[in-house]
C-alpha positions as CSV (number, residue, x, y, z in Angstrom):
1,E,0.4,0.1,-0.1
2,T,2.8,2.2,1.1
3,S,4.0,2.1,-2.4
4,V,1.1,2.3,-4.2
5,N,0.6,5.6,-2.0
6,N,4.1,7.0,-3.4
7,L,3.2,6.3,-6.8
8,S,0.0,8.0,-6.7
9,N,1.7,11.3,-5.0
10,N,4.8,10.9,-7.4
11,T,2.1,10.9,-10.1
12,A,0.1,13.9,-8.8
13,S,3.5,15.8,-8.3
14,Y,4.4,14.9,-12.4
15,I,1.3,15.9,-13.3
16,L,0.8,19.3,-11.4
17,N,4.7,20.2,-12.4
18,M,3.2,19.8,-16.6
19,I,0.7,22.3,-16.3
20,P,2.2,25.4,-18.5
21,R,3.1,28.5,-16.8
22,V,4.8,31.9,-17.5
23,H,8.2,31.2,-17.2
24,S,10.8,34.4,-17.4
25,V,13.5,34.5,-19.7
26,N,17.1,33.7,-19.4
27,E,18.6,37.0,-20.8
28,T,17.8,40.9,-19.6
29,P,16.4,42.9,-22.8
30,D,19.0,45.9,-23.0
31,G,18.0,46.6,-26.7
32,A,21.0,44.9,-27.9
33,I,20.8,41.3,-27.7
34,V,18.2,39.4,-30.0
35,S,18.8,35.5,-28.4
36,F,16.6,34.6,-25.8
37,T,16.3,31.2,-23.5
38,A,13.2,29.8,-21.0
39,D,13.2,26.4,-19.2
40,V,10.1,25.3,-21.6
41,V,9.5,22.6,-23.0
42,A,10.3,24.1,-26.6
43,G,6.9,22.1,-28.2
44,S,5.2,24.0,-25.4
45,A,6.3,27.7,-25.7
46,L,4.1,30.7,-26.4
47,V,6.6,34.1,-26.5
48,F,5.1,37.4,-24.9
49,L,6.2,40.9,-25.4
50,N,4.6,43.3,-22.7
51,G,1.4,41.3,-22.8
52,L,1.4,40.9,-26.6
53,M,1.9,36.7,-28.0
54,Q,4.5,37.3,-30.7
55,L,4.4,35.0,-33.8
56,D,6.8,32.3,-34.4
57,G,8.2,32.8,-37.9
58,Q,6.5,37.0,-37.7
59,D,7.8,38.4,-34.4
60,Y,10.9,35.5,-33.4
61,N,12.1,33.6,-34.6
62,T,12.5,29.2,-32.6
63,T,16.3,28.3,-32.8
64,S,16.0,25.4,-30.8
65,A,14.0,22.3,-32.0
66,G,15.1,19.7,-29.1
67,H,11.7,18.9,-27.8
68,L,13.1,18.7,-23.9
69,D,15.7,21.1,-24.2
70,S,15.5,24.9,-23.2
71,F,13.4,26.9,-25.7
72,T,15.9,28.7,-27.4
73,F,14.6,32.0,-29.9
74,D,15.3,34.9,-31.4
75,F,13.2,37.9,-31.6
76,I,13.1,39.7,-35.6
77,S,14.0,43.1,-33.5
78,A,15.6,43.4,-30.0
79,P,13.8,44.4,-27.1
80,A,14.2,47.4,-25.7
81,A,15.8,47.6,-21.7
82,T,12.1,48.3,-20.4
83,D,10.6,45.4,-22.3
84,R,8.7,42.9,-20.6
85,I,9.3,39.0,-21.8
86,E,7.5,36.4,-20.7
87,V,7.2,32.4,-21.9
88,Y,4.4,30.3,-21.7
89,G,4.7,26.4,-21.3
90,V,5.5,23.7,-19.1
91,Q,8.9,23.6,-17.8
92,H,11.3,21.7,-18.8
93,N,13.2,18.8,-16.6
94,V,10.9,18.0,-14.4
95,K,11.5,14.5,-13.2
96,F,8.8,12.0,-12.2
97,D,8.9,12.1,-8.5
98,G,7.6,16.3,-8.9
99,T,11.3,17.9,-8.6
100,N,13.6,19.7,-10.6
101,G,16.9,18.5,-12.3
């Protein structure tokens, strides 16, 4: 019974961690850089600039195709230092026990 309870708890934790959330990018916009990364599964990512959803191929280009790698993308034009970049998606590196790593 303990094993079943542990499996149940781990499964629930894993599922909750797989819910898409808003993530910040790892870099700070400065008006010059165009390349950014976020710790989300590439296929789950939606990019927002100042709260407005950006379109892949029009506003930015995806540069990482790895399914479970960090999501990397290049804006067509460098965001200003005052711009807010957020990526909505499933966090990558979530283990079955619900921890990150």
